[in-house]
DRENVEX-978029 format. One record per residue (C-alpha): x, y, z. Coordinates in steps of 0.25 Angstrom, whole numbers. Example, Ala and Ser with C-alpha at 12.3 -4.5 7.8 and 13.67 -1.06 7.14 Angstrom:
2
     c1     c2     c3
     49    -18     31
     55     -4     29
//
This chain:
931
     c1     c2     c3
   -216    202   -148
   -210    215   -142
   -215    218   -128
   -216    233   -125
   -220    241   -112
   -227    254   -116
   -227    265   -105
   -235    278   -105
   -244    285    -95
   -255    288   -106
   -264    276   -107
   -270    279   -121
   -256    281   -127
   -252    267   -120
   -264    261   -127
   -262    266   -141
   -247    264   -141
   -249    249   -136
   -259    247   -147
   -250    253   -158
   -238    245   -153
   -245    232   -152
   -252    233   -166
   -241    226   -174
   -241    214   -164
   -226    215   -162
   -226    223   -149
   -233    219   -135
   -235    232   -128
   -237    233   -113
   -241    247   -107
   -238    254    -94
   -244    268    -90
   -232    272    -82
   -217    269    -80
   -219    263    -66
   -229    253    -72
   -220    250    -83
   -209    247    -73
   -218    237    -66
   -222    230    -79
   -207    228    -83
   -205    221    -71
   -215    210    -75
   -214    211    -90
   -204    210   -101
   -204    221   -112
   -195    223   -124
   -197    238   -124
   -203    250   -117
   -210    262   -123
   -212    273   -112
   -218    287   -112
   -209    298   -106
   -218    306    -97
   -226    298    -87
   -230    300    -73
   -221    294    -62
   -210    289    -70
   -207    295    -84
   -201    287    -96
   -187    292    -93
   -187    287    -79
   -194    274    -83
   -183    272    -94
   -172    276    -83
   -178    266    -73
   -177    254    -84
   -163    257    -88
   -158    258    -74
   -163    244    -71
   -154    239    -82
   -166    236    -92
   -162    239   -107
   -177    237   -112
   -179    246   -125
   -186    259   -120
   -193    269   -130
   -198    282   -124
   -211    286   -131
   -214    300   -126
   -222    313   -130
   -211    321   -124
   -200    324   -134
   -190    332   -126
   -176    329   -130
   -171    327   -116
   -181    316   -113
   -177    309   -125
   -162    310   -122
   -164    306   -108
   -172    294   -112
   -161    290   -122
   -150    292   -112
   -157    283   -102
   -159    272   -112
   -172    274   -120
   -171    267   -134
   -180    276   -141
   -190    287   -139
   -202    291   -147
   -210    304   -146
   -225    302   -145
   -234    310   -155
   -236    310   -170
   -243    300   -178
   -247    288   -170
   -245    277   -180
   -231    282   -183
   -227    284   -169
   -232    271   -164
   -225    264   -176
   -212    271   -172
   -214    267   -158
   -216    252   -163
   -204    253   -171
   -195    259   -160
   -200    247   -151
   -196    237   -161
   -183    243   -164
   -179    245   -150
   -183    231   -146
   -176    225   -158
   -164    234   -155
   -163    228   -141
   -164    214   -146
   -153    217   -156
   -144    223   -145
   -147    211   -136
   -144    201   -147
   -131    209   -150
   -127    209   -135
   -131    194   -135
   -122    191   -147
   -111    199   -141
   -112    192   -127
   -112    178   -135
   -100    182   -143
    -94    187   -130
    -97    174   -123
    -92    166   -135
    -79    174   -135
    -78    171   -120
    -80    157   -122
    -70    156   -134
    -60    164   -126
    -62    155   -114
    -60    142   -123
    -48    149   -131
    -41    154   -118
    -42    140   -112
    -37    133   -124
    -26    143   -125
    -21    141   -110
    -22    126   -112
    -11    127   -123
     -1    135   -114
     12    126   -113
     14    121    -99
      0    125    -93
     -5    114    -85
    -20    109    -86
    -22    114    -72
    -18    128    -76
    -27    128    -88
    -39    123    -80
    -37    134    -70
    -36    145    -80
    -48    139    -88
    -57    139    -75
    -53    154    -74
    -57    157    -88
    -71    151    -88
    -79    161    -80
    -77    173    -90
    -82    165   -101
    -96    163    -94
   -108    172    -95
   -106    177    -80
    -91    176    -78
    -92    184    -65
   -100    173    -58
    -94    161    -65
    -84    151    -59
    -78    138    -65
    -71    126    -61
    -63    115    -69
    -61    101    -63
    -51     92    -69
    -48     78    -63
    -52     83    -49
    -44     96    -50
    -52    109    -49
    -49    122    -56
    -59    134    -52
    -61    149    -53
    -58    157    -40
    -73    159    -39
    -77    145    -41
    -90    140    -34
    -99    129    -37
   -114    134    -39
   -126    128    -45
   -124    136    -58
   -114    127    -65
   -109    123    -79
    -99    111    -81
    -93    103    -91
    -85     90    -90
    -70     88    -94
    -68     75   -101
    -54     70   -105
    -53     56   -113
    -67     52   -109
    -65     55    -94
    -71     67    -87
    -60     73    -80
    -66     86    -75
    -76     97    -78
    -77    113    -80
    -87    120    -72
    -93    134    -72
   -102    140    -61
   -110    153    -60
   -108    158    -46
   -122    164    -45
   -135    162    -53
   -136    169    -66
   -149    172    -74
   -154    160    -81
   -153    159    -96
   -159    150   -106
   -147    141   -104
   -147    141    -89
   -137    148    -80
   -126    146    -91
   -127    150   -106
   -127    139   -116
   -114    145   -122
   -108    143   -108
   -112    128   -108
   -105    127   -122
    -93    134   -116
    -91    125   -104
    -93    113   -113
    -82    119   -123
    -73    122   -111
    -75    108   -106
    -70    102   -119
    -58    112   -120
    -54    108   -106
    -55     93   -110
    -46     95   -121
    -36    104   -112
    -37     93   -101
    -34     82   -110
    -23     89   -117
    -17     93   -104
    -18     79    -98
    -11     73   -110
      0     84   -109
      1     81    -94
      1     66    -97
     12     67   -108
     20     77    -99
     19     67    -87
     22     55    -96
     34     62   -101
     39     65    -87
     37     50    -83
     44     46    -96
     56     55    -92
     55     49    -78
     56     35    -84
     68     39    -93
     75     45    -81
     72     33    -72
     77     24    -83
     90     32    -84
     91     31    -68
     89     16    -70
    101     15    -78
    110     21    -68
    105     19    -54
    109      7    -46
    104     10    -32
     89      6    -30
     87     17    -19
     92     28    -28
     85     22    -40
     71     23    -34
     74     37    -28
     79     42    -41
     67     36    -49
     57     42    -40
     64     56    -42
     64     54    -57
     49     50    -57
     45     64    -51
     56     73    -57
     47     77    -69
     34     75    -61
     31     63    -69
     27     58    -55
     24     67    -43
     31     58    -33
     36     44    -32
     41     34    -22
     48     21    -24
     51      9    -14
     60     -3    -15
     56    -16     -8
     64    -29     -4
     56    -41      1
     44    -31      4
     53    -22     12
     55     -7      7
     70     -6      5
     70      8     -2
     61     19     -5
     61     33    -12
     52     44    -15
     51     56    -24
     44     69    -20
     38     63     -7
     50     67      2
     46     65     17
     31     61     13
     37     48      9
     42     44     23
     29     37     27
     29     28     14
     44     25     16
     41     21     31
     29     12     26
     38      5     15
     49      3     26
     39     -4     35
     36    -14     24
     23     -8     19
     19     -1      6
      9      9      2
     -5      4     -4
     -1      7    -18
     13      0    -16
      6    -12    -11
     -3    -13    -23
      9    -10    -32
     18    -21    -26
      7    -31    -29
      6    -28    -44
     14    -25    -56
      6    -14    -62
      5      1    -57
     -4      5    -45
    -11     18    -47
    -17     26    -36
    -25     36    -42
    -29     44    -30
    -19     42    -18
    -25     53    -10
    -38     44     -8
    -32     30    -11
    -19     30     -3
    -23     38     10
    -15     28     18
     -2     32     10
      6     43     16
      9     49      2
     -6     50     -2
     -7     65      2
      4     69     -8
     -3     62    -20
    -14     73    -22
    -19     73    -36
     -9     61    -39
    -10     47    -42
      1     36    -39
      7     25    -47
     14     14    -39
     21      2    -45
     30     -9    -41
     45     -8    -45
     48    -21    -51
     55    -29    -61
     55    -44    -66
     45    -48    -54
     54    -41    -44
     47    -30    -36
     57    -19    -31
     47     -9    -25
     37      2    -28
     36     15    -36
     25     25    -33
     23     39    -40
     12     49    -41
      7     55    -54
     -5     65    -58
    -18     58    -55
    -23     60    -70
    -11     52    -75
    -13     40    -66
    -22     33    -75
    -14     34    -88
     -9     21    -93
      4     27    -99
      7     34    -86
      6     21    -79
     14     13    -89
     26     23    -87
     25     22    -72
     26      7    -73
     37      9    -83
     46     17    -74
     42      8    -62
     47     -4    -71
     60      4    -74
     63      6    -59
     60     -8    -56
     70    -13    -67
     80     -3    -62
     78     -9    -48
     80    -23    -54
     92    -19    -62
     98    -13    -49
     95    -26    -42
    101    -34    -53
    113    -26    -53
    115    -27    -38
    113    -42    -39
    123    -43    -50
    133    -34    -42
    130    -42    -30
    132    -55    -38
    145    -51    -44
    150    -46    -30
    145    -59    -24
    152    -67    -35
    165    -59    -33
    164    -61    -18
    160    -75    -20
    171    -78    -29
    181    -72    -19
    174    -79     -7
    175    -92    -15
    190    -90    -18
    192    -86     -3
    183    -97      1
    190   -107     -7
    204   -102     -3
    200   -103     12
    193   -116     11
    198   -127     20
    197   -137      9
    207   -137     -2
    200   -131    -14
    203   -127    -28
    195   -122    -40
    197   -124    -55
    190   -117    -66
    183   -124    -78
    197   -125    -85
    203   -132    -73
    211   -121    -68
    213   -118    -53
    206   -105    -49
    207   -107    -34
    216   -115    -25
    214   -113    -10
    223   -113      2
    219   -126      7
    223   -133     -6
    236   -125     -6
    238   -132      8
    234   -146      3
    242   -146    -10
    253   -136     -7
    250   -129    -20
    248   -114    -18
    236   -107    -25
    245    -98    -34
    251   -111    -41
    238   -118    -43
    227   -107    -47
    227   -106    -62
    232   -120    -64
    225   -130    -73
    227   -144    -79
    223   -151    -66
    235   -144    -58
    226   -145    -45
    227   -160    -45
    242   -161    -45
    244   -158    -29
    234   -169    -27
    238   -180    -37
    251   -175    -42
    246   -174    -56
    237   -166    -65
    224   -174    -65
    209   -172    -64
    203   -172    -50
    189   -170    -44
    188   -155    -48
    190   -159    -62
    178   -168    -62
    169   -156    -59
    173   -150    -72
    172   -163    -81
    163   -172    -72
    167   -184    -81
    179   -190    -74
    179   -202    -65
    180   -196    -52
    181   -210    -45
    195   -211    -49
    200   -198    -42
    192   -199    -29
    190   -210    -20
    176   -205    -15
    168   -196    -24
    154   -192    -26
    147   -181    -34
    136   -172    -29
    130   -164    -40
    142   -157    -46
    151   -158    -34
    161   -170    -32
    165   -175    -19
    177   -184    -18
    188   -190     -9
    202   -196    -12
    215   -199     -6
    227   -191    -11
    241   -197     -9
    249   -185    -12
    245   -176     -1
    249   -176     14
    264   -178     10
    260   -191      3
    252   -197     14
    239   -194      7
    226   -187     10
    211   -190      9
    205   -178      1
    190   -175      0
    186   -166    -11
    174   -159    -18
    173   -153    -32
    162   -144    -37
    160   -136    -50
    159   -121    -50
    149   -114    -58
    147   -100    -64
    133    -92    -64
    128   -100    -76
    131   -113    -70
    143   -117    -78
    155   -124    -71
    167   -114    -71
    176   -123    -62
    177   -132    -50
    181   -132    -35
    187   -143    -27
    189   -144    -12
    198   -154     -6
    198   -158      8
    209   -167     16
    200   -177     23
    211   -186     28
    209   -182     43
    194   -184     41
    195   -198     35
    204   -202     47
    195   -196     57
    183   -203     51
    187   -216     56
    189   -211     70
    175   -205     69
    169   -218     65
    175   -225     77
    169   -215     86
    156   -214     80
    149   -224     88
    153   -218    101
    148   -204     97
    135   -210     92
    132   -217    105
    134   -204    113
    125   -196    104
    114   -206    104
    114   -206    120
    113   -191    120
    101   -190    111
     94   -202    117
     94   -194    131
     88   -181    125
     74   -177    129
     70   -175    115
     65   -187    106
     74   -188     93
     71   -194     80
     82   -194     69
     78   -198     55
     87   -200     43
     85   -194     29
     74   -205     26
     67   -202     39
     71   -215     46
     74   -215     61
     89   -213     63
     88   -212     78
     79   -209     89
     82   -206    104
     77   -213    117
     68   -201    119
     61   -203    106
     59   -218    110
     52   -213    123
     43   -203    117
     37   -212    106
     39   -226    112
     49   -230    101
     61   -239    100
     72   -234     92
     77   -247     88
     63   -249     80
     63   -235     75
     77   -231     70
     78   -234     55
     63   -233     53
     57   -223     43
     51   -213     53
     39   -210     43
     35   -224     44
     37   -224     59
     28   -212     61
     17   -218     52
     17   -232     59
     19   -228     74
     14   -214     76
      0   -219     79
     -3   -219     94
      9   -211     97
      4   -196     95
     -9   -189     98
    -10   -185     83
     -2   -195     75
     -6   -190     62
     -2   -175     64
     12   -180     70
     14   -189     57
     10   -178     47
     20   -168     54
     32   -178     55
     30   -184     41
     29   -170     35
     44   -168     40
     49   -180     33
     42   -176     20
     48   -162     21
     61   -163     29
     64   -149     29
     58   -142     41
     57   -143     56
     44   -149     62
     39   -146     76
     26   -150     82
     20   -156     95
     15   -171     96
      8   -179    107
     13   -193    110
      3   -202    117
      6   -211    128
      6   -226    125
     12   -237    134
     27   -232    137
     25   -219    129
     22   -207    137
     13   -196    132
     21   -184    127
     20   -171    120
     32   -169    110
     37   -158    101
     41   -165     88
     52   -157     81
     60   -162     69
     69   -156     58
     77   -161     46
     92   -166     47
    100   -158     37
    114   -163     40
    122   -176     44
    119   -190     40
    104   -189     43
    103   -177     34
     89   -177     28
     83   -184     40
     75   -178     52
     77   -176     67
     64   -176     76
     64   -172     90
     53   -173    100
     52   -164    112
     44   -168    124
     34   -157    128
     25   -166    137
     27   -158    150
     24   -145    143
     11   -150    137
      6   -156    150
      9   -142    157
      1   -135    146
    -10   -145    147
    -11   -142    162
    -10   -127    160
    -22   -128    150
    -30   -136    160
    -27   -126    171
    -30   -114    162
    -43   -120    159
    -47   -122    173
    -43   -108    177
    -50   -102    165
    -63   -110    169
    -61   -105    184
    -59    -91    179
    -71    -92    169
    -80    -97    180
    -75    -86    190
    -76    -75    180
    -91    -80    176
    -95    -79    191
    -88    -65    193
    -95    -60    180
   -108    -65    185
   -106    -57    198
   -101    -45    191
   -114    -45    183
   -122    -45    196
   -114    -34    201
   -117    -26    188
   -132    -28    189
   -133    -24    203
   -124    -11    200
   -134     -7    189
   -146     -9    198
   -140     -2    210
   -135     10    201
   -150     12    196
   -155     13    210
   -145     23    215
   -145     38    215
   -133     41    223
   -122     45    213
   -111     39    223
   -118     26    224
   -120     25    209
   -105     28    207
   -102     17    217
   -110      7    209
   -103     11    196
    -90      8    203
    -95     -6    207
    -99     -7    192
    -85     -3    187
    -78    -13    196
    -88    -23    191
    -83    -20    176
    -69    -20    180
    -71    -34    186
    -77    -39    173
    -65    -33    165
    -56    -41    174
    -64    -54    172
    -63    -51    157
    -48    -50    158
    -47    -63    166
    -55    -70    155
    -45    -65    145
    -33    -70    154
    -39    -84    155
    -36    -87    141
    -21    -83    141
    -13    -95    138
    -25   -104    138
    -26   -106    123
    -12   -110    119
     -3   -104    109
     -6   -105     94
      0   -100     81
     -8    -87     78
     -7    -79     65
     -5    -64     68
    -12    -60     55
    -24    -68     60
    -25    -61     73
    -24    -47     67
    -34    -50     56
    -44    -52     67
    -43    -38     72
    -42    -31     58
    -57    -28     58
    -57    -23     72
    -46    -13     68
    -54     -9     55
    -66     -6     64
    -57      4     72
    -52     10     59
    -38      5     62
    -29     -1     51
    -24    -15     56
    -11    -18     48
     -5    -31     50
      9    -35     45
     13    -48     51
     15    -58     39
     10    -72     43
     16    -72     58
     10    -83     67
     12    -82     83
     11    -93     93
      2    -87    103
    -11    -88    112
    -24    -85    104
    -26    -73    113
    -15    -67    104
    -27    -62     96
    -31    -54    108
    -17    -48    110
    -18    -43     95
    -32    -37     97
    -28    -30    110
    -16    -23    103
    -25    -19     91
    -36    -14    100
    -27     -7    109
    -21      1     97
    -34      4     91
    -41      9    105
    -29     15    112
    -20     20    101
    -26     33     98
    -29     36     83
    -24     22     78
    -26     20     63
    -17      8     61
    -12     -4     69
      0    -12     62
      3    -26     67
     17    -31     62
     28    -40     66
     43    -39     69
     53    -50     70
     64    -47     81
     75    -55     88
     65    -58     99
     54    -64     90
     41    -58     83
     35    -44     87
     21    -42     83
     19    -26     82
      6    -19     84
      8     -4     79
     -3      7     78
     -2     22     74
     -9     27     87
     -4     36     98
      5     25    104
      8     21    119
     16     31    128
     29     25    134
     24     24    148
     12     16    144
     19      5    135
     19     -5    147
      7      0    154
     -3     -3    143
      0    -18    145
     -4    -17    160
    -17    -24    165
    -28    -13    166
    -21     -2    158
    -28      5    147
    -41     12    144
    -49     -1    143
    -48    -13    152
    -33    -13    150
    -32    -28    148
    -29    -29    133
    -14    -26    133
    -12    -33    146
    -19    -46    141
    -11    -45    128
      2    -44    136
     -2    -56    145
     -6    -65    132
      7    -62    126
     16    -64    138
     10    -78    140
     15    -81    126
     29    -76    128
     26    -63    120
     28    -49    123
     20    -36    120
     26    -21    121
     22     -8    117
     33     -2    108
     26     10    101
     29     25    102
     20     35    108
     12     43     97
     17     34     86
      8     22     89
      8     10     98
     16     -3     95
     14    -16    102
     25    -27    100
     21    -42    103
     34    -50    105
     33    -64    101
     45    -74    103
     51    -82     91
     44    -95     93
     30    -89     94
     29    -84     80
     30    -89     65
     28    -86     51
     20    -98     45
     24    -96     31
     38    -97     34
//
């Protein structure tokens, strides 16, 4: 049904025209008696056409038409007028009338023509609108196709990166939308954004995910910057929904292809790096140059963006190199040189596979290099070969390639190649060192043989002389030049006057009857020892000769010759008789000296039988040496120990253990109980194995009397207890009185109004608080030295204060291995005072490091922080009583505790570089239990 607005100032004409036009049931006519009223009706109603008279009061038909057209309305307009002036018609058509019809004539034909005009003009408009719609659709389709084609075209340009394609794409999107002037767009790929210059997020949004290989990697988004008229589809056209979907699929293909291209390009770069590293391996023989050049090669083609390598030896960094970092690597180098590694390095040193850090900017905030790894991931791996770890390799790559298994495999391959190169350099160095050492050893051997005091010569496996030293030249009168190279037993002629086999030949054959050649001979393993008398030497007077012959082996364990040394022992044999004669005299002298020592002595043979004890030992234990010497010490301990010692079982376990494993020094205290003629004593038992002499394999046990020291310690302990009790009672009474003073001060202060009197009362209260602090200090001092010294683990002490440091947001780092110190239990308070002092007075402290150093003076426990440090003029004052912002007792007490144990404390830091407090511990007061 066509809706028509009929306008005429003649009521009768309006009525008849309405009846005629609606008679065919295809027109719905609404009437208005004037142009003004027609304008109002158009505001509230929708019409498909207007039929208007020309001459009307107020506003004629031409003015009515002009007003409609000036408002931008293109509604079909038919001028139905009784005036036929040509100028009226021309003006109406010029303004925008679609038709005009003259009133008059036969009514049926006139109204039929008007009906047809209305049908024709309305259908004509609809046809025009349809054409325009089709034109717009074709234009939009062209824009869409042009957008997709242009994007496809730029994506195929050689060398154009994905980032460039996405930026160009985002700028091409708005012109393809229905309202390009108020359209903006954004593409997000793997966290990277590409946006138009006018981009702004609004509530009018279209988006499409970009998915690659089943994973959403980003999205394309289109926004209207202002609200647009709502269409049937919403703020965006259905075609635009289809377009953004097609754009998403196209970007998926382009992204996938470009990622593959980038991956292939990157893998090619890595393969070139591996090839170049392999070429380097074949030529480079210096480890430092190898790791530096390897790092340079890895980043030359930007296969990796940066790299660093470090070599270690027994946990200590011996060399490091970096590529691209330059000065930014210095903090890492300093960390490595201090014996620490990065968090990724620690993980890599504990495993064989690669360690991947996908987002160093968030995961490695404590690493000095994390700020240079934006949009990158890192690979870290051990440099190792055949279970031998040489160091670390770390490199950065694009984050989107970090998860690729092939990429990881290539990195592991290049690390393996570098590890093999380091192994090869090491092996080559060892081979060269071995060859050099062999040459030196051979020369040293020949030189040593030549200058040996004993007459010595060497033969090869064919029996030819290869060495003939100066001593044998002097003994035989045969020079080296005449003997070296001789075979057929020529070396026997100077001794026996004939060519014959001697002891050295038995080494090569080991089948001869050696007893026929030497008077006294024995074999120990492959070595022979023998002695004989040779009549032909010493101008025929004869000589006693003692000799030893041993085989010489090559590196495969094959005998390649033999060496024999000969010694003239004539003087020794003559002197032995004289020594035997004087032996008893000297033995008596030694026994007398040891008998008079203040130290008790037990000497045991290799079967742990008592070889000798001194008089002091008899007195200590109430023993009789005539009953003890020759007896098995183990049986003596089991049979006689009961009743002698306060803890006989502990004594027996410790002493018998030294006989079961006679390799170590034992040292412990024991308490001898009084009984009849035996006095009460405190002794230190110290025993050690005998490794040389006729009693080799036995043991010597010494007992040192510490009874007087023990008695003095006991007296001091009793005195300390009495003094502590007195101090405790006195302090209790004083504290009670201070409490009374505090109560009265509060009562008085409530009743006073005079400010001066109130201030006096507060001063009294301040004095009372000062006295309480002094009483607390006296209680701290009472315990000094009263608990004795114990072996205390440094790790156990620092573990107690770790949670306190965490609560203060301070990192407590401890690197003290397994050190134990002999100290008063109050050592824990010293450690707490130092950690608390650093946290509270060090300024903006984030880290406290506890470590150790071994110096010629003993052990130093070092406390370091990264705070403001201590000015030089305060380094000593901070240990004074009362100095500081609090009570001023912490560091003073710490120094007092340490001084009582023979330890020292000093402030050794630099102002503005952090505080450093060193605790000096003398050598006897520390140990490493596992050693």
